[in-house]
C-alpha positions as CSV (number, residue, x, y, z in Angstrom):
1,X,6.9,2.4,-4.3
2,X,9.4,-0.2,-4.8
3,X,11.8,-1.7,-7.5
4,X,11.6,-4.3,-10.0
5,X,12.4,-7.4,-7.5
6,X,12.6,-9.4,-10.4
7,X,13.6,-9.5,-14.9
8,X,11.0,-11.9,-15.4
9,X,7.4,-11.1,-16.7
10,X,5.3,-9.1,-14.6
11,X,2.0,-10.7,-12.8
12,X,-0.9,-10.7,-14.5
13,X,-2.6,-11.4,-11.2
14,X,-2.0,-9.8,-7.8
15,X,-3.3,-10.6,-4.4
16,X,-3.6,-8.6,-1.2
17,X,-4.0,-10.3,2.4
18,X,-5.9,-7.4,4.4
19,X,-7.5,-8.1,8.4
20,X,-10.5,-8.5,7.3
21,X,-10.6,-10.0,4.1
22,X,-8.5,-11.3,1.2
23,X,-8.6,-10.3,-2.8
24,X,-7.7,-11.2,-5.9
25,X,-7.8,-9.6,-10.1
26,X,-6.5,-11.2,-12.6
27,X,-5.0,-8.2,-15.3
28,X,-4.5,-8.8,-19.5
29,X,-3.3,-6.1,-21.9
30,X,-5.4,-4.8,-24.2
31,X,-6.3,-1.9,-26.8
32,X,-2.0,-0.9,-25.5
33,X,-3.4,-0.7,-21.8
34,X,-4.4,-2.9,-19.7
35,X,-7.8,-4.5,-18.4
36,X,-9.1,-6.2,-15.3
37,X,-11.1,-9.2,-16.6
38,X,-11.3,-10.8,-13.0
39,X,-11.9,-10.0,-9.4
40,X,-12.9,-12.2,-6.4
41,X,-13.1,-11.3,-2.8
42,X,-13.6,-13.5,0.5
43,X,-13.7,-12.2,3.8
44,X,-11.6,-13.9,6.5
45,X,-13.0,-13.9,10.6
46,X,-11.7,-11.8,13.0
47,X,-8.2,-12.8,14.3
48,X,-7.5,-14.5,11.3
49,X,-5.3,-12.4,10.6
50,X,-3.5,-9.2,12.5
51,X,-0.6,-7.0,11.1
52,X,1.8,-6.0,13.2
53,X,5.5,-5.5,13.3
54,X,7.1,-7.2,15.8
55,X,4.4,-10.6,16.5
56,X,2.6,-13.3,14.4
57,X,0.2,-12.0,11.9
58,X,-1.5,-15.0,10.6
59,X,-3.0,-16.7,13.6
60,X,-5.0,-19.0,11.0
61,X,-2.6,-20.5,7.7
62,X,-5.5,-22.5,7.2
63,X,-9.0,-20.1,6.5
64,X,-6.5,-17.8,4.8
65,X,-5.2,-20.8,2.1
66,X,-8.8,-21.9,1.8
67,X,-10.3,-18.1,1.1
68,X,-7.0,-17.4,-2.1
69,X,-7.9,-21.2,-3.3
70,X,-11.8,-20.2,-3.6
71,X,-10.3,-16.5,-5.6
72,X,-9.0,-18.5,-7.7
73,X,-11.6,-20.7,-8.5
74,X,-13.9,-18.4,-8.5
75,X,-11.6,-16.5,-10.9
76,X,-11.6,-19.2,-13.2
77,X,-7.8,-19.4,-12.4
78,X,-5.2,-20.6,-11.0
79,X,-2.3,-17.8,-11.6
80,X,1.4,-19.5,-10.7
81,X,2.4,-16.7,-9.9
82,X,0.9,-13.3,-7.6
83,X,1.8,-9.8,-6.5
84,X,1.5,-9.5,-3.4
85,X,0.1,-7.1,-0.7
86,X,0.2,-7.5,2.5
87,X,-1.0,-4.8,5.3
88,X,1.2,-1.5,5.8
89,X,1.5,-2.6,10.3
90,X,3.5,-5.8,9.5
91,X,6.3,-3.6,8.3
92,X,8.3,-0.4,9.2
93,X,8.1,2.3,7.1
94,X,11.3,5.2,7.8
95,X,11.9,8.2,5.5
96,X,16.0,8.8,6.1
97,X,18.4,11.2,4.8
98,X,21.7,10.7,3.8
99,X,23.8,14.1,3.7
100,X,26.8,11.2,1.7
101,X,25.7,8.1,-0.1
102,X,28.7,5.2,-0.1
103,X,29.2,4.3,-3.4
104,X,29.5,0.7,-2.7
105,X,26.1,-0.6,-1.8
106,X,27.9,-2.9,0.8
107,X,28.3,-0.1,2.7
108,X,24.7,1.2,2.0
109,X,23.1,-1.2,3.4
110,X,25.2,-2.2,6.7
111,X,24.3,2.1,7.1
112,X,21.0,1.0,6.3
113,X,20.6,-1.5,9.0
114,X,22.6,1.1,11.2
115,X,19.9,3.6,11.0
116,X,17.3,1.1,10.9
117,X,18.9,-0.1,14.0
118,X,17.5,2.9,16.6
119,X,14.2,2.5,15.5
120,X,12.9,-0.7,14.5
121,X,11.5,-3.4,17.7
122,X,13.1,-6.5,16.5
123,X,17.2,-7.1,15.2
124,X,18.2,-6.2,11.7
125,X,19.3,-9.9,11.7
126,X,16.2,-10.8,11.1
127,X,15.1,-7.9,8.5
128,X,14.2,-7.9,5.1
129,X,14.8,-4.5,3.7
130,X,14.2,-2.4,1.5
131,X,15.2,1.3,0.5
132,X,13.7,2.8,-2.5
133,X,15.5,6.1,-3.4
134,X,13.9,9.1,-3.3
135,X,14.4,13.1,-3.8
136,X,17.9,14.7,-4.3
137,X,18.3,18.1,-2.0
138,X,19.9,19.6,-5.0
139,X,20.4,23.4,-2.8
140,X,21.5,21.8,1.1
141,X,23.2,18.4,-0.7
142,X,22.1,14.7,0.1
143,X,20.2,12.3,-0.4
144,X,16.4,10.7,1.0
145,X,15.0,7.6,0.7
146,X,12.1,5.2,1.9
147,X,13.2,1.8,3.7
148,X,10.8,-0.6,4.7
149,X,12.1,-2.9,7.0
150,X,10.0,-6.1,7.6
151,X,10.9,-9.4,9.8
152,X,11.7,-12.5,7.3
153,X,9.0,-14.5,9.2
154,X,6.3,-12.2,9.5
155,X,6.8,-12.1,5.1
156,X,7.1,-15.5,5.4
157,X,3.8,-16.0,6.9
158,X,2.1,-14.0,3.6
159,X,4.3,-15.8,1.0
160,X,3.7,-19.3,2.9
161,X,-0.5,-19.0,2.5
162,X,-0.4,-17.8,-0.9
163,X,1.9,-21.2,-2.1
164,X,-0.8,-23.9,0.1
165,X,-3.1,-21.6,-2.6
166,X,-1.0,-23.2,-5.0
167,X,0.6,-19.3,-6.6
168,X,4.2,-18.0,-5.7
169,X,4.3,-14.0,-4.3
170,X,6.8,-13.0,-7.2
171,X,6.6,-9.6,-5.0
172,X,5.6,-9.0,-2.4
173,X,4.7,-5.2,-1.1
174,X,2.6,-2.8,1.2
175,X,-1.1,-1.9,-0.1
176,X,-1.1,1.7,0.8
177,X,2.0,1.9,-1.4
178,X,0.3,0.3,-4.5
179,X,-2.3,2.4,-3.6
180,X,0.0,5.1,-4.4
181,X,1.7,3.8,-7.9
182,X,-2.0,3.1,-8.8
183,X,-2.6,7.6,-9.1
184,X,0.3,7.8,-10.4
185,X,-0.4,5.6,-13.2
186,X,-3.9,7.3,-13.9
187,X,-4.5,9.5,-16.7
188,X,-4.9,12.6,-14.0
189,X,-1.4,11.8,-11.9
190,X,-0.8,14.7,-9.6
191,X,1.7,17.2,-10.8
192,X,2.0,19.1,-7.0
193,X,2.1,17.9,-4.4
194,X,-0.8,15.9,-3.1
195,X,-2.0,12.6,-0.2
196,X,-3.0,10.3,0.2
197,X,-5.3,9.1,2.8
198,X,-5.7,5.1,3.2
199,X,-8.1,3.6,5.2
200,X,-9.3,-0.1,6.9
201,X,-10.9,-1.8,9.4
202,X,-7.4,-2.3,11.1
203,X,-5.5,1.3,10.3
204,X,-5.1,4.8,8.4
205,X,-1.8,5.5,6.3
206,X,-0.7,8.7,5.4
207,X,1.1,9.4,2.2
208,X,2.2,12.5,0.9
209,X,4.0,12.7,-2.7
210,X,6.5,14.7,-4.3
211,X,7.0,14.8,-7.9
212,X,6.1,11.1,-7.6
213,X,8.7,10.2,-4.3
214,X,6.9,9.7,-1.0
215,X,8.0,12.6,1.4
216,X,6.1,11.4,4.0
217,X,4.5,7.7,5.4
218,X,2.5,7.6,8.9
219,X,0.3,4.1,9.9
220,X,-1.5,4.3,13.0
221,X,-3.5,1.8,14.2
222,X,-7.2,3.0,14.7
223,X,-7.4,1.8,18.8
224,X,-4.5,4.8,18.3
225,X,-5.0,8.0,20.3
226,X,-7.4,11.1,18.4
227,X,-9.4,10.8,15.4
228,X,-8.6,9.8,12.3
229,X,-9.5,13.7,10.9
230,X,-7.0,15.1,13.7
231,X,-4.3,12.1,12.4
232,X,-4.9,14.2,8.9
233,X,-5.1,17.5,10.2
234,X,-1.6,16.8,11.8
235,X,0.6,15.5,8.9
236,X,-1.5,18.6,7.2
237,X,0.3,21.2,9.7
238,X,4.2,18.5,9.1
239,X,4.0,19.4,5.6
240,X,3.8,23.2,6.0
241,X,6.1,23.4,8.3
242,X,8.6,20.5,7.8
243,X,8.1,21.0,4.0
244,X,7.7,23.2,3.3
245,X,4.2,22.9,1.7
246,X,2.2,25.1,-0.2
247,X,-0.8,23.2,-0.8
248,X,-2.4,20.0,-2.0
249,X,-2.8,19.6,-5.8
250,X,-5.4,16.8,-4.6
251,X,-6.1,14.4,-1.8
252,X,-6.9,11.6,-2.4
253,X,-9.2,9.0,-0.4
254,X,-9.1,5.2,-0.5
255,X,-10.3,2.1,1.3
256,X,-13.5,4.1,2.5
257,X,-15.8,2.6,0.7
258,X,-15.1,-0.8,2.1
259,X,-15.3,0.4,6.1
260,X,-19.3,-0.9,6.5
261,X,-19.3,-0.4,10.7
262,X,-15.8,-1.0,10.9
263,X,-14.9,2.6,10.3
264,X,-13.1,3.9,12.5
265,X,-14.0,7.3,15.2
266,X,-18.2,5.6,14.4
267,X,-18.3,7.1,10.7
268,X,-20.3,4.1,9.0
269,X,-20.6,6.1,5.1
270,X,-17.6,6.8,2.8
271,X,-19.6,10.3,2.8
272,X,-18.8,10.7,6.6
273,X,-14.9,9.9,5.9
274,X,-15.3,12.3,3.3
275,X,-17.3,15.5,4.1
276,X,-14.9,15.1,7.8
277,X,-11.9,15.5,5.8
278,X,-12.8,18.1,3.9
279,X,-13.7,20.1,6.6
280,X,-10.7,19.3,8.4
281,X,-8.7,20.1,4.9
282,X,-10.8,22.5,4.0
283,X,-10.0,21.3,0.0
284,X,-12.2,18.5,-1.8
285,X,-11.1,14.8,-1.6
286,X,-12.1,12.9,-4.1
287,X,-11.8,8.9,-3.9
288,X,-9.2,6.6,-5.5
289,X,-10.2,5.1,-8.9
290,X,-7.9,2.8,-11.0
291,X,-9.6,2.6,-13.9
292,X,-8.1,5.6,-14.5
293,X,-4.6,3.0,-14.4
294,X,-7.0,-0.1,-16.0
295,X,-9.5,-0.4,-17.3
296,X,-12.6,-3.0,-16.7
297,X,-15.0,-5.3,-18.8
298,X,-17.9,-4.4,-19.4
299,X,-19.6,-7.1,-17.5
300,X,-17.9,-5.5,-14.1
301,X,-20.2,-3.2,-12.1
302,X,-17.3,-0.7,-10.6
303,X,-18.6,0.5,-7.2
304,X,-16.7,3.1,-5.2
305,X,-16.0,-0.2,-2.1
306,X,-15.0,-2.4,-5.5
307,X,-12.7,0.3,-7.0
308,X,-11.0,0.6,-3.3
309,X,-10.4,-3.1,-3.3
310,X,-9.0,-2.6,-6.7
311,X,-7.0,-0.2,-6.1
312,X,-3.6,-2.0,-4.8
313,X,-3.4,-5.0,-7.3
314,X,-4.0,-2.7,-10.3
315,X,-1.1,-0.7,-8.4
316,X,0.9,-4.0,-7.9
317,X,1.0,-4.9,-11.7
318,X,0.6,-1.1,-13.2
319,X,4.4,-0.6,-11.0
320,X,5.3,-3.4,-12.1
321,X,5.5,-3.0,-15.9
322,X,6.0,-0.1,-15.8
323,X,9.2,-0.7,-14.0
Protein backbone atom coordinates (compact mmCIF):
# COMPACT_ATOMS: atom_id res chain seq x y z
CA UNK A 1 0.00 0.00 0.00
CA UNK A 2 2.88 2.39 0.62
CA UNK A 3 4.47 4.55 -2.04
CA UNK A 4 7.91 3.67 -3.37
CA UNK A 5 10.55 5.05 -1.04
CA UNK A 6 13.68 4.75 -3.16
CA UNK A 7 14.48 5.05 -6.86
CA UNK A 8 16.95 2.15 -6.87
CA UNK A 9 15.94 -1.22 -8.41
CA UNK A 10 13.37 -3.10 -6.37
CA UNK A 11 14.70 -5.72 -3.98
CA UNK A 12 14.69 -9.35 -5.05
CA UNK A 13 14.40 -10.45 -1.43
CA UNK A 14 11.71 -9.86 1.17
CA UNK A 15 11.66 -10.57 4.91
CA UNK A 16 8.81 -10.69 7.40
CA UNK A 17 9.38 -10.46 11.15
CA UNK A 18 6.35 -11.79 13.03
CA UNK A 19 5.84 -12.52 16.74
CA UNK A 20 6.26 -16.26 16.28
CA UNK A 21 8.61 -16.53 13.29
CA UNK A 22 10.78 -14.89 10.67
CA UNK A 23 10.34 -15.65 6.98
CA UNK A 24 12.16 -14.73 3.80
CA UNK A 25 11.78 -15.26 0.07
CA UNK A 26 13.77 -14.59 -3.08
CA UNK A 27 11.89 -13.62 -6.25
CA UNK A 28 13.38 -13.59 -9.75
CA UNK A 29 12.04 -12.38 -13.13
CA UNK A 30 10.95 -15.19 -15.43
CA UNK A 31 8.80 -15.20 -18.55
CA UNK A 32 7.65 -11.63 -18.08
CA UNK A 33 6.58 -12.26 -14.47
CA UNK A 34 8.03 -13.13 -11.09
CA UNK A 35 8.82 -16.53 -9.62
CA UNK A 36 9.63 -17.47 -6.04
CA UNK A 37 12.96 -19.27 -6.36
CA UNK A 38 13.79 -19.73 -2.66
CA UNK A 39 12.13 -19.34 0.70
CA UNK A 40 12.77 -20.20 4.34
CA UNK A 41 11.10 -19.83 7.73
CA UNK A 42 12.46 -20.07 11.26
CA UNK A 43 10.43 -20.04 14.47
CA UNK A 44 11.02 -17.66 17.36
CA UNK A 45 10.53 -18.40 21.07
CA UNK A 46 7.47 -16.76 22.67
CA UNK A 47 8.07 -13.22 23.86
CA UNK A 48 11.05 -12.45 21.62
CA UNK A 49 8.94 -10.23 19.32
CA UNK A 50 6.02 -8.50 21.04
CA UNK A 51 4.58 -5.90 18.65
CA UNK A 52 3.18 -2.75 20.25
CA UNK A 53 2.85 0.88 19.17
CA UNK A 54 4.34 2.40 22.30
CA UNK A 55 6.75 -0.12 23.84
CA UNK A 56 9.90 -1.99 22.80
CA UNK A 57 9.07 -4.73 20.29
CA UNK A 58 12.15 -6.97 20.18
CA UNK A 59 13.32 -8.23 23.57
CA UNK A 60 16.21 -10.36 22.25
CA UNK A 61 17.70 -8.91 19.05
CA UNK A 62 20.40 -11.57 18.94
CA UNK A 63 17.86 -14.37 18.61
CA UNK A 64 16.08 -12.61 15.75
CA UNK A 65 19.36 -11.84 13.98
CA UNK A 66 20.42 -15.46 14.35
CA UNK A 67 17.15 -16.66 12.86
CA UNK A 68 17.51 -14.28 9.90
CA UNK A 69 21.08 -15.42 9.32
CA UNK A 70 19.93 -19.03 9.18
CA UNK A 71 17.21 -18.08 6.68
CA UNK A 72 19.71 -16.54 4.32
CA UNK A 73 21.96 -19.58 4.62
CA UNK A 74 19.08 -21.95 3.89
CA UNK A 75 18.14 -19.98 0.78
CA UNK A 76 21.74 -20.03 -0.44
CA UNK A 77 21.84 -16.24 -0.78
CA UNK A 78 22.69 -13.41 1.55
CA UNK A 79 20.83 -10.45 0.05
CA UNK A 80 22.36 -7.03 0.55
CA UNK A 81 19.00 -5.27 0.39
CA UNK A 82 15.57 -6.54 1.39
CA UNK A 83 12.02 -5.32 1.71
CA UNK A 84 10.81 -5.79 5.28
CA UNK A 85 7.31 -6.48 6.60
CA UNK A 86 6.65 -5.80 10.27
CA UNK A 87 3.54 -6.56 12.37
CA UNK A 88 0.50 -4.33 11.87
CA UNK A 89 0.28 -3.73 15.61
CA UNK A 90 3.71 -2.07 15.64
CA UNK A 91 2.15 1.03 14.05
CA UNK A 92 -1.05 3.07 14.15
CA UNK A 93 -3.11 3.20 10.96
CA UNK A 94 -5.63 6.01 10.49
CA UNK A 95 -7.90 6.92 7.59
CA UNK A 96 -8.15 10.70 7.34
CA UNK A 97 -10.40 12.87 5.22
CA UNK A 98 -9.54 16.47 4.34
CA UNK A 99 -11.95 18.85 2.66
CA UNK A 100 -9.00 20.83 1.34
CA UNK A 101 -5.44 19.63 0.85
CA UNK A 102 -2.72 22.29 1.25
CA UNK A 103 -0.74 22.67 -1.99
CA UNK A 104 2.63 22.77 -0.19
CA UNK A 105 3.99 19.41 0.99
CA UNK A 106 5.35 20.87 4.23
CA UNK A 107 1.98 22.38 5.11
CA UNK A 108 0.22 19.10 4.39
CA UNK A 109 2.71 17.17 6.54
CA UNK A 110 2.09 19.53 9.45
CA UNK A 111 -1.68 19.13 9.02
CA UNK A 112 -1.38 15.34 9.14
CA UNK A 113 0.84 15.47 12.23
CA UNK A 114 -1.61 17.81 13.96
CA UNK A 115 -4.46 15.38 13.26
CA UNK A 116 -2.44 12.37 14.43
CA UNK A 117 -1.63 14.09 17.73
CA UNK A 118 -5.28 13.61 18.71
CA UNK A 119 -5.12 9.82 18.64
CA UNK A 120 -1.53 8.55 18.58
CA UNK A 121 -0.22 7.32 21.96
CA UNK A 122 3.21 8.83 21.34
CA UNK A 123 4.67 12.20 20.46
CA UNK A 124 4.66 13.16 16.79
CA UNK A 125 8.21 14.40 17.23
CA UNK A 126 9.16 10.75 17.75
CA UNK A 127 7.06 9.44 14.87
CA UNK A 128 7.82 8.19 11.40
CA UNK A 129 4.85 8.91 9.12
CA UNK A 130 3.70 7.52 5.78
CA UNK A 131 0.76 9.10 3.97
CA UNK A 132 -0.93 7.22 1.12
CA UNK A 133 -3.53 8.97 -1.07
CA UNK A 134 -6.93 7.30 -1.10
CA UNK A 135 -10.16 7.97 -2.99
CA UNK A 136 -11.36 11.43 -3.94
CA UNK A 137 -14.94 12.33 -3.02
CA UNK A 138 -16.07 13.96 -6.28
CA UNK A 139 -19.65 14.43 -5.06
CA UNK A 140 -18.94 16.23 -1.78
CA UNK A 141 -15.34 17.27 -2.29
CA UNK A 142 -12.42 16.25 -0.18
CA UNK A 143 -9.72 13.62 -0.33
CA UNK A 144 -9.01 10.62 1.87
CA UNK A 145 -5.58 9.42 2.97
CA UNK A 146 -4.22 6.37 4.76
CA UNK A 147 -1.77 7.54 7.40
CA UNK A 148 0.63 5.14 9.09
CA UNK A 149 2.49 6.37 12.17
CA UNK A 150 5.16 4.46 14.09
CA UNK A 151 7.75 5.41 16.63
CA UNK A 152 11.11 5.79 14.92
CA UNK A 153 12.90 3.79 17.60
CA UNK A 154 10.50 0.86 17.15
CA UNK A 155 11.00 0.80 13.38
CA UNK A 156 14.71 1.00 14.06
CA UNK A 157 14.53 -2.16 16.20
CA UNK A 158 13.35 -4.15 13.18
CA UNK A 159 15.84 -2.51 10.82
CA UNK A 160 18.72 -3.17 13.22
CA UNK A 161 18.24 -6.95 13.41
CA UNK A 162 18.16 -7.13 9.61
CA UNK A 163 21.38 -5.10 9.41
CA UNK A 164 23.03 -7.36 11.98
CA UNK A 165 22.23 -10.28 9.68
CA UNK A 166 24.10 -8.53 6.85
CA UNK A 167 21.26 -6.92 4.89
CA UNK A 168 19.74 -3.45 4.60
CA UNK A 169 15.99 -2.90 4.91
CA UNK A 170 15.44 -0.56 1.98
CA UNK A 171 11.67 -0.72 2.40
CA UNK A 172 9.68 -1.16 5.61
CA UNK A 173 5.93 -1.73 5.49
CA UNK A 174 3.12 -3.42 7.40
CA UNK A 175 2.35 -7.08 6.80
CA UNK A 176 -1.36 -6.79 5.96
CA UNK A 177 -0.78 -3.95 3.50
CA UNK A 178 1.36 -6.31 1.47
CA UNK A 179 -1.14 -9.13 1.58
CA UNK A 180 -3.46 -6.55 -0.02
CA UNK A 181 -0.78 -5.80 -2.62
CA UNK A 182 -0.53 -9.50 -3.47
CA UNK A 183 -4.29 -9.80 -4.01
CA UNK A 184 -4.36 -6.64 -6.15
CA UNK A 185 -1.47 -7.93 -8.27
CA UNK A 186 -3.16 -11.28 -8.88
CA UNK A 187 -4.65 -12.39 -12.15
CA UNK A 188 -8.12 -12.31 -10.53
CA UNK A 189 -7.84 -8.94 -8.81
CA UNK A 190 -11.26 -7.98 -7.39
CA UNK A 191 -13.26 -5.54 -9.51
CA UNK A 192 -15.59 -4.39 -6.71
CA UNK A 193 -15.36 -3.88 -2.97
CA UNK A 194 -13.62 -6.75 -1.20
CA UNK A 195 -12.79 -7.76 2.34
CA UNK A 196 -9.51 -9.13 3.66
CA UNK A 197 -9.38 -10.95 6.99
CA UNK A 198 -5.77 -11.44 8.08
CA UNK A 199 -5.27 -13.53 11.20
CA UNK A 200 -2.02 -14.14 13.05
CA UNK A 201 -1.01 -15.72 16.32
CA UNK A 202 -0.91 -12.27 17.92
CA UNK A 203 -3.55 -10.12 16.20
CA UNK A 204 -6.19 -9.91 13.50
CA UNK A 205 -6.52 -7.18 10.88
CA UNK A 206 -9.60 -6.39 8.80
CA UNK A 207 -9.27 -4.39 5.58
CA UNK A 208 -11.85 -3.27 3.04
CA UNK A 209 -10.59 -2.23 -0.38
CA UNK A 210 -12.55 -0.28 -3.00
CA UNK A 211 -11.13 0.26 -6.47
CA UNK A 212 -7.63 -0.39 -5.25
CA UNK A 213 -8.02 2.05 -2.34
CA UNK A 214 -8.07 1.08 1.31
CA UNK A 215 -11.31 2.48 2.78
CA UNK A 216 -11.41 0.62 6.11
CA UNK A 217 -8.74 -0.85 8.37
CA UNK A 218 -8.92 -2.26 11.85
CA UNK A 219 -6.30 -4.10 13.87
CA UNK A 220 -7.04 -5.83 17.15
CA UNK A 221 -5.04 -8.01 19.51
CA UNK A 222 -6.31 -11.56 19.90
CA UNK A 223 -6.65 -10.77 23.59
CA UNK A 224 -9.31 -8.16 22.84
CA UNK A 225 -12.96 -8.60 23.68
CA UNK A 226 -15.20 -10.53 21.33
CA UNK A 227 -14.46 -13.24 18.79
CA UNK A 228 -12.87 -12.92 15.38
CA UNK A 229 -16.28 -13.53 13.82
CA UNK A 230 -17.73 -10.68 15.90
CA UNK A 231 -14.95 -8.37 14.73
CA UNK A 232 -15.59 -9.23 11.09
CA UNK A 233 -19.35 -8.82 11.53
CA UNK A 234 -18.93 -5.39 13.12
CA UNK A 235 -16.66 -4.34 10.25
CA UNK A 236 -19.19 -5.55 7.69
CA UNK A 237 -21.97 -3.58 9.42
CA UNK A 238 -19.82 -0.44 9.38
CA UNK A 239 -19.19 -1.03 5.68
CA UNK A 240 -22.90 -1.17 4.96
CA UNK A 241 -23.95 1.71 7.22
CA UNK A 242 -21.08 4.19 6.83
CA UNK A 243 -19.36 3.32 3.56
CA UNK A 244 -22.47 2.79 1.42
CA UNK A 245 -21.39 -0.77 0.85
CA UNK A 246 -23.28 -2.79 -1.70
CA UNK A 247 -21.72 -6.16 -0.92
CA UNK A 248 -18.31 -7.74 -1.20
CA UNK A 249 -17.13 -9.04 -4.56
CA UNK A 250 -14.69 -11.27 -2.68
CA UNK A 251 -13.79 -12.18 0.88
CA UNK A 252 -10.18 -13.29 1.28
CA UNK A 253 -8.74 -15.01 4.35
CA UNK A 254 -5.00 -14.84 5.01
CA UNK A 255 -2.90 -16.38 7.74
CA UNK A 256 -5.24 -19.16 8.84
CA UNK A 257 -2.95 -21.86 7.47
CA UNK A 258 -0.24 -20.77 9.92
CA UNK A 259 -2.34 -20.57 13.07
CA UNK A 260 -2.03 -24.15 14.33
CA UNK A 261 -2.73 -24.10 18.07
CA UNK A 262 -2.39 -20.28 18.20
CA UNK A 263 -5.75 -19.76 16.50
CA UNK A 264 -8.01 -17.15 18.11
CA UNK A 265 -11.33 -18.15 19.65
CA UNK A 266 -10.14 -21.72 20.13
CA UNK A 267 -10.20 -22.46 16.39
CA UNK A 268 -7.43 -24.86 15.50
CA UNK A 269 -7.59 -25.25 11.74
CA UNK A 270 -7.89 -22.96 8.76
CA UNK A 271 -11.12 -24.70 7.76
CA UNK A 272 -12.69 -23.84 11.12
CA UNK A 273 -11.87 -20.16 10.66
CA UNK A 274 -13.19 -20.13 7.10
CA UNK A 275 -16.44 -21.90 7.95
CA UNK A 276 -17.08 -19.58 10.89
CA UNK A 277 -16.60 -16.49 8.72
CA UNK A 278 -18.77 -17.89 5.93
CA UNK A 279 -21.58 -18.52 8.39
CA UNK A 280 -21.33 -15.00 9.79
CA UNK A 281 -20.97 -13.21 6.43
CA UNK A 282 -23.23 -15.46 4.40
CA UNK A 283 -20.77 -15.66 1.52
CA UNK A 284 -17.85 -17.75 0.30
CA UNK A 285 -14.47 -17.10 1.91
CA UNK A 286 -11.38 -17.95 -0.13
CA UNK A 287 -7.81 -18.45 1.05
CA UNK A 288 -5.18 -16.02 -0.15
CA UNK A 289 -3.06 -17.40 -3.00
CA UNK A 290 0.01 -15.37 -3.97
CA UNK A 291 0.56 -17.53 -7.05
CA UNK A 292 -1.70 -15.14 -8.96
CA UNK A 293 0.99 -12.48 -8.49
CA UNK A 294 4.15 -14.62 -8.58
CA UNK A 295 4.71 -18.23 -9.57
CA UNK A 296 6.69 -20.80 -7.65
CA UNK A 297 9.29 -23.19 -9.01
CA UNK A 298 8.34 -26.81 -9.55
CA UNK A 299 10.46 -27.97 -6.63
CA UNK A 300 8.48 -25.87 -4.12
CA UNK A 301 5.47 -27.61 -2.60
CA UNK A 302 2.92 -24.82 -2.11
CA UNK A 303 0.71 -25.93 0.78
CA UNK A 304 -1.71 -23.60 2.62
CA UNK A 305 0.84 -22.62 5.28
CA UNK A 306 3.46 -21.72 2.68
CA UNK A 307 0.97 -19.69 0.63
CA UNK A 308 0.09 -17.71 3.77
CA UNK A 309 3.79 -17.19 4.49
CA UNK A 310 4.54 -16.01 0.95
CA UNK A 311 1.59 -13.61 0.65
CA UNK A 312 3.16 -10.54 2.35
CA UNK A 313 6.62 -11.34 0.97
CA UNK A 314 5.37 -11.42 -2.61
CA UNK A 315 3.32 -8.27 -1.99
CA UNK A 316 6.37 -6.31 -0.88
CA UNK A 317 8.18 -6.97 -4.12
CA UNK A 318 5.35 -6.79 -6.67
CA UNK A 319 4.21 -3.48 -5.10
CA UNK A 320 7.59 -1.90 -5.61
CA UNK A 321 8.02 -3.24 -9.13
CA UNK A 322 4.59 -1.90 -10.10
CA UNK A 323 5.44 1.51 -8.65
